[in-house]
TIDO-946286 format. One record per residue: residue number from 1; x, y, z of N, C-alpha, C in turn. Coordinates in pm, whole numbers, always signed. Layout:
BEGIN
   num       nu       nv       nw      cau      cav      caw       cu       cv       cw
   NUM        X        Y        Z        X        Y        Z        X        Y        Z
...
This chain:
BEGIN
   num       nu       nv       nw      cau      cav      caw       cu       cv       cw
     1     +915     -183     -891     +930      -59     -817     +802      -34     -737
     2     +801      +72     -658     +685     +112     -580     +626     +238     -640
     3     +494     +250     -636     +432     +372     -687     +297     +393     -619
     4     +256     +518     -611     +124     +553     -560      +92     +695     -608
     5      -29     +739     -584      -73     +873     -625     -106     +952     -499
     6      -45    +1069     -485      -69    +1158     -371     -137    +1286     -420
     7     -216    +1346     -332     -268    +1480     -360     -155    +1579     -348
     8     -146    +1670     -446      -43    +1773     -444     -104    +1910     -424
     9      -25    +2015     -432      -76    +2151     -414     -159    +2195     -535
    10     -250    +2289     -512     -328    +2350     -621     -403    +2248     -705
    11     -457    +2145     -639     -536    +2041     -706     -455    +1955     -802
    12     -323    +1963     -795     -239    +1871     -872     -244    +1733     -808
    13     -205    +1633     -885     -179    +1500     -834      -31    +1469     -852
    14      +27    +1398     -756     +165    +1353     -767     +167    +1203     -788
    15     +221    +1157     -902     +252    +1015     -918     +393     +995     -864
    16     +406     +912     -761     +533     +895     -692     +587     +755     -722
    17     +712     +747     -763     +776     +619     -793     +912     +612     -726
    18     +945     +494     -672    +1074     +477     -607    +1104     +328     -593
    19    +1229     +297     -565    +1266     +159     -535    +1272      +68     -655
    20    +1268      -64     -629    +1281     -164     -732    +1421     -223     -734
    21    +1453     -301     -837    +1585     -362     -848    +1684     -258     -902
    22    +1727     -170     -817    +1818      -63     -854    +1886      -10     -729
    23    +2005      +49     -748    +2072     +115     -636    +2041     +263     -632
    24    +1944     +307     -713    +1902     +446     -717    +1808     +473     -599
    25    +1850     +559     -508    +1769     +591     -391    +1675     +708     -417
    26    +1670     +757     -541    +1587     +872     -572    +1439     +842     -570
    27    +1360     +948     -558    +1214     +941     -564    +1171    +1026     -683
    28    +1101     +966     -778    +1053    +1037     -896     +910    +1083     -871
    29     +884    +1212     -893     +752    +1269     -874     +706    +1328    -1007
    30     +591    +1282    -1054     +532    +1335    -1177     +411    +1420    -1136
    31     +416    +1549    -1171     +306    +1639    -1138     +199    +1635    -1246
    32      +79    +1591    -1210      -32    +1584    -1304     -125    +1701    -1277
    33     -133    +1799    -1369     -215    +1918    -1344     -363    +1887    -1351
    34     -444    +1967    -1285     -590    +1948    -1293     -642    +1993    -1428
    35     -759    +1945    -1465     -822    +1993    -1587     -862    +2139    -1568
    36     -855    +2217    -1673     -875    +2362    -1663    -1013    +2408    -1704
    37    -1101    +2315    -1732    -1236    +2355    -1771    -1307    +2242    -1841
    38    -1428    +2267    -1886    -1506    +2165    -1953    -1436    +2121    -2080
    39    -1416    +1990    -2093    -1351    +1936    -2211    -1200    +1936    -2204
    40    -1143    +2000    -2103     -997    +2004    -2088     -953    +1885    -2005
    41     -871    +1800    -2058     -822    +1683    -1989     -679    +1706    -1941
    42     -643    +1642    -1831     -510    +1663    -1775     -400    +1616    -1870
    43     -428    +1515    -1956     -324    +1467    -2046     -297    +1564    -2160
    44     -378    +1669    -2173     -357    +1767    -2278     -264    +1879    -2234
    45     -221    +1876    -2109     -129    +1977    -2058       +3    +1911    -2022
    46     +104    +1994    -1994     +237    +1941    -1966     +243    +1880    -1826
    47     +302    +1761    -1820     +327    +1696    -1692     +474    +1721    -1656
    48     +498    +1759    -1533     +635    +1787    -1491     +697    +1669    -1418
    49     +824    +1640    -1450     +898    +1532    -1385    +1002    +1593    -1291
    50    +1014    +1538    -1171    +1119    +1576    -1078    +1179    +1450    -1018
    51    +1310    +1444    -1014    +1379    +1336     -943    +1436    +1395     -815
    52    +1387    +1346     -702    +1426    +1400     -573    +1520    +1303     -502
    53    +1620    +1358     -436    +1707    +1277     -351    +1663    +1298     -206
    54    +1605    +1197     -143    +1555    +1215       -6    +1666    +1259      +89
    55    +1630    +1346     +181    +1728    +1393     +279    +1768    +1281     +374
    56    +1683    +1183     +392    +1716    +1067     +476    +1665     +943     +402
    57    +1751     +874     +325    +1707     +763     +242    +1663     +642     +324
    58    +1578     +559     +262    +1534     +435     +323    +1627     +322     +281
    59    +1616     +207     +348    +1696      +92     +310    +1642      +29     +182
    60    +1721      -58     +121    +1682     -124       -3    +1587     -239      +24
    61    +1477     -243      -48    +1386     -358      -48    +1324     -371     -186
    62    +1273     -489     -215    +1189     -508     -334    +1070     -593     -292
    63     +959     -575     -363     +838     -649     -327     +763     -588     -210
    64     +795     -463     -174     +723     -394      -66     +597     -330     -125
    65     +520     -263      -40     +405     -185      -85     +425      -39      -43
    66     +369      +51     -124     +370     +194      -95     +227     +243     -107
    67     +168     +286       +4      +25     +320       +9       +8     +465      +48
    68      -69     +539      -31      -92     +681       -3     -170     +701     +126
    69     -132     +803     +202     -204     +846     +322     -265     +983     +295
    70     -364    +1025     +374     -417    +1160     +358     -307    +1265     +380
    71     -318    +1377     +308     -220    +1484     +324     -224    +1536     +468
    72     -108    +1581     +516      -97    +1632     +651     -117    +1783     +652
    73     -186    +1833     +752     -207    +1977     +767      -76    +2042     +808
    74      -22    +2128     +722     +106    +2191     +750      +92    +2318     +832
    75      -30    +2371     +842      -50    +2496     +912      -21    +2619     +828
    76      +16    +2597     +700      +46    +2709     +611      -18    +2682     +476
    77      -80    +2784     +417     -142    +2767     +286      -38    +2752     +176
    78      +89    +2788     +205     +195    +2779     +106     +272    +2648     +111
    79     +240    +2562     +207     +314    +2437     +223     +215    +2321     +218
    80     +245    +2225     +131     +161    +2106     +118     +248    +1984     +149
    81     +194    +1894     +233     +270    +1777     +277     +193    +1651     +242
    82     +245    +1575     +145     +188    +1446     +108     +266    +1334     +173
    83     +199    +1222     +201     +264    +1113     +272     +222     +978     +214
    84     +312     +881     +226     +282     +743     +187     +356     +650     +281
    85     +299     +532     +308     +358     +438     +401     +407     +315     +325
    86     +529     +273     +356     +588     +154     +296     +595      +42     +400
    87     +558      -80     +356     +567     -194     +447     +630     -312     +377
    88     +716     -384     +452     +767     -513     +410     +867     -508     +297
    89     +875     -622     +224     +969     -636     +113    +1083     -730     +148
    90    +1148     -782      +45    +1270     -861      +63    +1390     -768      +62
    91    +1489     -799     +148    +1607     -716     +161    +1731     -777      +95
    92    +1719     -902      +50    +1831     -971      -13    +1783    -1042     -138
    93    +1878    -1076     -227    +1844    -1147     -348    +1794    -1288     -320
    94    +1734    -1347     -421    +1686    -1484     -406    +1563    -1496     -320
    95    +1482    -1389     -315    +1357    -1390     -238    +1385    -1428      -92
    96    +1472    -1353      -28    +1513    -1386     +109    +1523    -1261     +194
    97    +1534    -1283     +324    +1552    -1177     +423    +1435    -1078     +417
    98    +1315    -1132     +434    +1196    -1047     +430    +1194     -950     +548
    99    +1125     -838     +529    +1123     -729     +626     +984     -711     +685
   100     +980     -665     +809     +853     -625     +872     +855     -477     +906
   101     +946     -402     +844     +963     -260     +877     +856     -172     +813
   102     +827      -63     +881     +735      +39     +832     +814     +168     +813
   103     +802     +227     +692     +870     +353     +661     +766     +454     +612
   104     +788     +581     +645     +700     +688     +602     +774     +777     +503
   105     +716     +792     +382     +770     +882     +281     +690    +1012     +285
   106     +761    +1124     +293     +698    +1256     +295     +744    +1335     +173
   107     +647    +1389      +99     +674    +1478      -14     +625    +1616      +27
   108     +717    +1713      +37     +684    +1847      +87     +698    +1950      -27
   109     +588    +2017      -56     +587    +2123     -157     +571    +2258      -87
   110     +658    +2351     -121     +647    +2487      -65     +644    +2588     -179
   111     +540    +2671     -181     +526    +2774     -283     +568    +2909     -225
   112     +658    +2977     -297     +710    +3105     -249     +629    +3221     -305
   113     +650    +3338     -250     +572    +3456     -289     +588    +3490     -436
   114     +704    +3455     -495     +727    +3485     -637     +668    +3380     -730
   115     +601    +3279     -673     +538    +3176     -754     +621    +3051     -774
   116     +748    +3053     -733     +833    +2935     -746     +786    +2826     -650
   117     +809    +2701     -690     +768    +2587     -609     +889    +2500     -582
   118     +910    +2467     -454    +1019    +2379     -414     +961    +2248     -362
   119    +1013    +2136     -411     +963    +2005     -371    +1078    +1922     -314
   120    +1054    +1861     -198    +1155    +1777     -134    +1095    +1648      -83
   121    +1181    +1550      -61    +1136    +1418      -13    +1221    +1374     +104
   122    +1161    +1297     +193    +1236    +1240     +305    +1169    +1110     +348
   123    +1251    +1019     +400    +1202     +893     +457    +1221     +895     +608
   124    +1131     +830     +678    +1143     +814     +823    +1104     +672     +859
   125    +1194     +602     +929    +1159     +468     +977    +1069     +481    +1099
   126     +954     +414    +1094     +855     +423    +1201     +874     +309    +1300
   127     +886     +343    +1426     +890     +242    +1532     +746     +215    +1575
   128     +695     +101    +1540     +554      +71    +1565     +533      +11    +1704
   129     +408      +14    +1748     +367      -48    +1873     +285     -173    +1843
   130     +264     -256    +1944     +184     -376    +1926     +266     -492    +1872
   131     +200     -604    +1854     +267     -725    +1806     +302     -711    +1658
   132     +429     -726    +1625     +475     -711    +1487     +426     -828    +1402
   133     +370     -803    +1285     +320     -911    +1201     +434     -988    +1134
   134     +398    -1096    +1067     +494    -1175     +991     +561    -1089     +884
   135     +693    -1093     +878     +765    -1024     +771     +731    -1091     +639
   136     +720    -1009     +532     +675    -1064     +404     +703     -966     +291
   137     +677    -1013     +169     +687     -930      +48     +577     -971      -48
   138     +555     -888     -149     +453     -914     -252     +315     -939     -191
   139     +285     -864      -87     +156     -866      -19      +70     -754      -76
   140      -47     -732      -19     -127     -614      -51     -141     -530      +75
   141     -155     -398      +57     -170     -306     +170     -269     -198     +128
   142     -387     -199     +188     -497     -113     +146     -541      -24     +261
   143     -554     +106     +235     -597     +199     +339     -748     +208     +342
   144     -808     +190     +460     -952     +205     +477     -980     +311     +582
   145    -1091     +382     +563    -1134     +489     +654    -1024     +594     +672
   146     -938     +609     +570     -830     +709     +569     -738     +694     +690
   147     -733     +575     +749     -655     +558     +871     -591     +420     +885
   148     -664     +315     +854     -620     +179     +887     -561     +111     +763
   149     -435      +68     +775     -368       -3     +667     -390     -152     +686
   150     -465     -212     +594     -497     -354     +603     -399     -431     +513
   151     -313     -511     +575     -212     -590     +505     -263     -733     +494
   152     -263     -787     +373     -314     -922     +350     -213    -1002     +269
   153     -191    -1126     +311     -112    -1220     +233      +33    -1181     +221
   154     +100    -1243     +122     +239    -1212      +95     +325    -1337      +87
   155     +452    -1315      +55     +548    -1423      +35     +657    -1417     +142
   156     +696    -1533     +191     +811    -1546     +281     +910    -1644     +216
   157    +1026    -1661     +279    +1124    -1756     +226    +1068    -1897     +218
   158     +975    -1930     +307     +924    -2067     +315     +792    -2088     +244
   159     +733    -1982     +187     +606    -1998     +117     +517    -1877     +134
   160     +396    -1887      +82     +301    -1776      +86     +208    -1788     +206
   161     +162    -1673     +255      +74    -1668     +373      -52    -1590     +337
   162     -154    -1602     +422     -275    -1521     +405     -298    -1432     +526
   163     -207    -1433     +622     -221    -1357     +746     -266    -1214     +722
   164     -372    -1173     +793     -425    -1037     +784     -379     -956     +904
   165     -337     -832     +879     -294     -743     +986     -344     -602     +958
   166     -367     -526    +1066     -416     -389    +1053     -324     -295    +1131
   167     -274     -192    +1062     -189      -91    +1124     -266      +40    +1134
   168     -279      +93    +1256     -340     +223    +1277     -235     +329    +1244
   169     -253     +402    +1134     -152     +499    +1091     -158     +630    +1169
   170     -255     +645    +1259     -258     +762    +1347     -168     +740    +1468
   171     -162     +617    +1516      -83     +586    +1635      +34     +494    +1605
   172      +43     +445    +1482     +144     +349    +1439     +144     +225    +1530
   173      +23     +174    +1552       +4      +56    +1636      -54      -58    +1553
   174      +11     -175    +1561      -47     -295    +1502     -157     -344    +1595
   175     -278     -360    +1542     -394     -389    +1624     -416     -539    +1639
   176     -464     -576    +1756     -499     -715    +1784     -639     -739    +1730
   177     -649     -809    +1617     -777     -826    +1552     -815     -972    +1543
   178     -941     -996    +1520     -991    -1131    +1495    -1078    -1126    +1370
   179    -1072    -1232    +1291    -1153    -1245    +1171    -1232    -1375    +1179
   180    -1347    -1375    +1118    -1423    -1499    +1104    -1363    -1575     +987
   181    -1277    -1671    +1016    -1189    -1728     +915    -1231    -1867     +867
   182    -1354    -1904     +886    -1399    -2032     +834    -1397    -2025     +681
   183    -1317    -2114     +619    -1308    -2112     +474    -1233    -1993     +420
   184    -1132    -1945     +492    -1056    -1829     +447     -972    -1865     +325
   185     -923    -1764     +251     -839    -1792     +134     -711    -1864     +172
   186     -656    -1937      +77     -526    -2001      +97     -416    -1896      +91
   187     -296    -1931     +138     -184    -1839     +132     -154    -1798      -11
   188     -123    -1668      -30      -99    -1618     -165      -19    -1489     -163
   189      +43    -1459     -275     +114    -1333     -294      +79    -1277     -431
   190     +103    -1148     -451      +79    -1085     -580      -67    -1060     -611
   191     -153    -1075     -512     -297    -1050     -533     -323     -899     -537
   192     -439     -861     -591     -482     -722     -587     -602     -710     -493
   193     -605     -603     -416     -712     -580     -318     -757     -435     -329
   194     -888     -412     -337     -943     -277     -339    -1049     -265     -231
   195    -1069     -143     -184    -1172     -117      -84    -1297      -68     -155
   196    -1405     -141     -137    -1537     -104     -189    -1615      -44      -73
   197    -1597      +88      -50    -1659     +150      +67    -1811     +152      +57
   198    -1862     +157      -66    -2008     +160      -83    -2072      +32      -30
   199    -2005      -81      -53    -2058     -210       -6    -1991     -259     +120
   200    -1905     -176     +179    -1846     -206     +309    -1766     -336     +305
   201    -1669     -343     +212    -1593     -466     +199    -1461     -439     +128
   202    -1366     -530     +147    -1246     -537      +65    -1266     -650      -35
   203    -1224     -629     -159    -1238     -731     -263    -1098     -769     -311
   204    -1071     -900     -312     -939     -952     -349     -950    -1040     -473
   205     -856    -1021     -566     -853    -1104     -686     -717    -1169     -703
   206     -718    -1297     -736     -600    -1367     -783     -491    -1387     -681
   207     -368    -1397     -732     -252    -1427     -650     -195    -1563     -685
   208      -83    -1595     -624      -19    -1724     -645      +44    -1775     -518
   209      +67    -1905     -512     +133    -1965     -397     +283    -1978     -427
   210     +356    -2037     -334     +499    -2059     -355     +586    -1959     -282
   211     +719    -1973     -305     +817    -1892     -232     +905    -1810     -326
   212     +864    -1796     -453     +935    -1710     -546     +840    -1673     -659
   213     +892    -1601     -758     +812    -1565     -875     +847    -1653     -996
   214     +913    -1765     -971     +965    -1850    -1077     +888    -1981    -1088
   215     +759    -1974    -1066     +669    -2087    -1087     +686    -2198     -986
   216     +727    -2167     -863     +732    -2271     -760     +594    -2302     -706
   217     +496    -2217     -734     +360    -2236     -683     +259    -2241     -795
   218     +134    -2210     -759      +23    -2218     -852      -55    -2087     -847
   219      -88    -2032     -963     -170    -1912     -971     -318    -1947     -955
   220     -399    -1847     -923     -544    -1867     -918     -614    -1741     -965
   221     -739    -1753    -1002     -819    -1636    -1041     -945    -1625     -954
   222     -932    -1664     -828    -1043    -1652     -735    -1074    -1504     -706
   223    -1199    -1479     -665    -1240    -1349     -614    -1300    -1371     -475
   224    -1245    -1300     -378    -1292    -1307     -239    -1334    -1169     -193
   225    -1426    -1166      -96    -1457    -1040      -29    -1434    -1056     +121
   226    -1385     -950     +181    -1370     -944     +327    -1474     -847     +378
   227    -1583     -903     +431    -1696     -821     +474    -1664     -751     +605
   228    -1691     -620     +608    -1666     -543     +729    -1789     -531     +819
   229    -1906     -556     +763    -2030     -563     +839    -2058     -437     +921
   230    -2019     -322     +866    -2045     -197     +935    -1953     -169    +1052
   231    -1851     -253    +1070    -1760     -238    +1183    -1629     -180    +1131
   232    -1588      -65    +1184    -1467       -1    +1136    -1345      -88    +1159
   233    -1340     -154    +1275    -1232     -247    +1305    -1291     -376    +1360
   234    -1235     -492    +1322    -1283     -618    +1381    -1240     -627    +1527
   235    -1330     -671    +1612    -1302     -676    +1756    -1255     -816    +1796
   236    -1154     -827    +1883    -1108     -957    +1928    -1217    -1033    +2004
   237    -1232    -1160    +1974    -1313    -1255    +2051    -1462    -1225    +2051
   238    -1507    -1136    +1965    -1651    -1109    +1955    -1697    -1148    +1816
   239    -1759    -1267    +1807    -1793    -1324    +1677    -1878    -1229    +1593
   240    -1975    -1165    +1656    -2065    -1078    +1579    -1996     -950    +1534
   241    -1875     -924    +1583    -1804     -802    +1545    -1676     -831    +1466
   242    -1669     -950    +1410    -1553     -987    +1330    -1579     -957    +1183
   243    -1472     -916    +1113    -1480     -915     +968    -1485    -1060     +920
   244    -1536    -1082     +799    -1558    -1221     +756    -1526    -1239     +608
   245    -1447    -1344     +579    -1414    -1379     +441    -1530    -1454     +376
   246    -1549    -1428     +247    -1648    -1501     +169    -1600    -1510      +24
   247    -1605    -1630      -35    -1561    -1647     -174    -1674    -1609     -269
   248    -1643    -1520     -366    -1743    -1478     -464    -1736    -1559     -593
   249    -1613    -1589     -637    -1594    -1668     -759    -1483    -1769     -735
   250    -1508    -1893     -772    -1407    -1998     -750    -1298    -1990     -856
   251    -1190    -2061     -829    -1077    -2067     -921    -1115    -2154    -1041
   252    -1091    -2103    -1161    -1121    -2181    -1283     -994    -2224    -1356
   253     -877    -2176    -1311     -752    -2213    -1379     -725    -2361    -1363
   254     -737    -2413    -1241     -712    -2554    -1216     -809    -2642    -1292
   255     -934    -2595    -1309    -1033    -2673    -1383     -996    -2681    -1529
   256     -941    -2570    -1584     -902    -2570    -1725     -786    -2665    -1749
   257     -698    -2678    -1648     -584    -2767    -1664     -625    -2912    -1643
């Protein structure tokens, strides 16, 4: 399934879950309350569950990503709008019919004068600009600078890729980027990627090759960094302004075998 954490109203957090191998189009939202004082932990208070039926459902996929975006300014102190972006996924069984679609999930909370809270969900298919990237599933999608969705790797019907793409979520434009790719990682899916803003880099761990999850490829435990070098976006054709891959730890699984 897909999941992410969104900021909710009144310092709450929303754990959002949807999709997976199911015909259930619902969106489950778990409200995590803030701590109420020193020593008070959020797990010591009641968490609320809501199953929402989106007013405009999205199509079925599995192996997609769901990445939280900054909350949108609603113009009203009584209305809170959380958002998340979905990319890719397989649309058919047997790891086939991969997608390059972008969908926006909106969670809208409205608090009424009597204190009641109404929560709703909706999906919107985004028509993007720019060159559409390779359709894929089981990739990673990481938001940097609260704006740019960096998509790395993934699985296609014919195998795994390492193709990097950047989507500007303010303009919904796929950007023409260049990377310093000497010695870049091999194609992979199922890897984890986090943004280390303090060190100005993305860090990637693991992943596997192949065209399914049934051992057609080989797993690895490599650690790579994608250095941003102080550049918010990599610039085309300017070597000194490109992001750059660098391996931090080599794969030891193959050595053990």
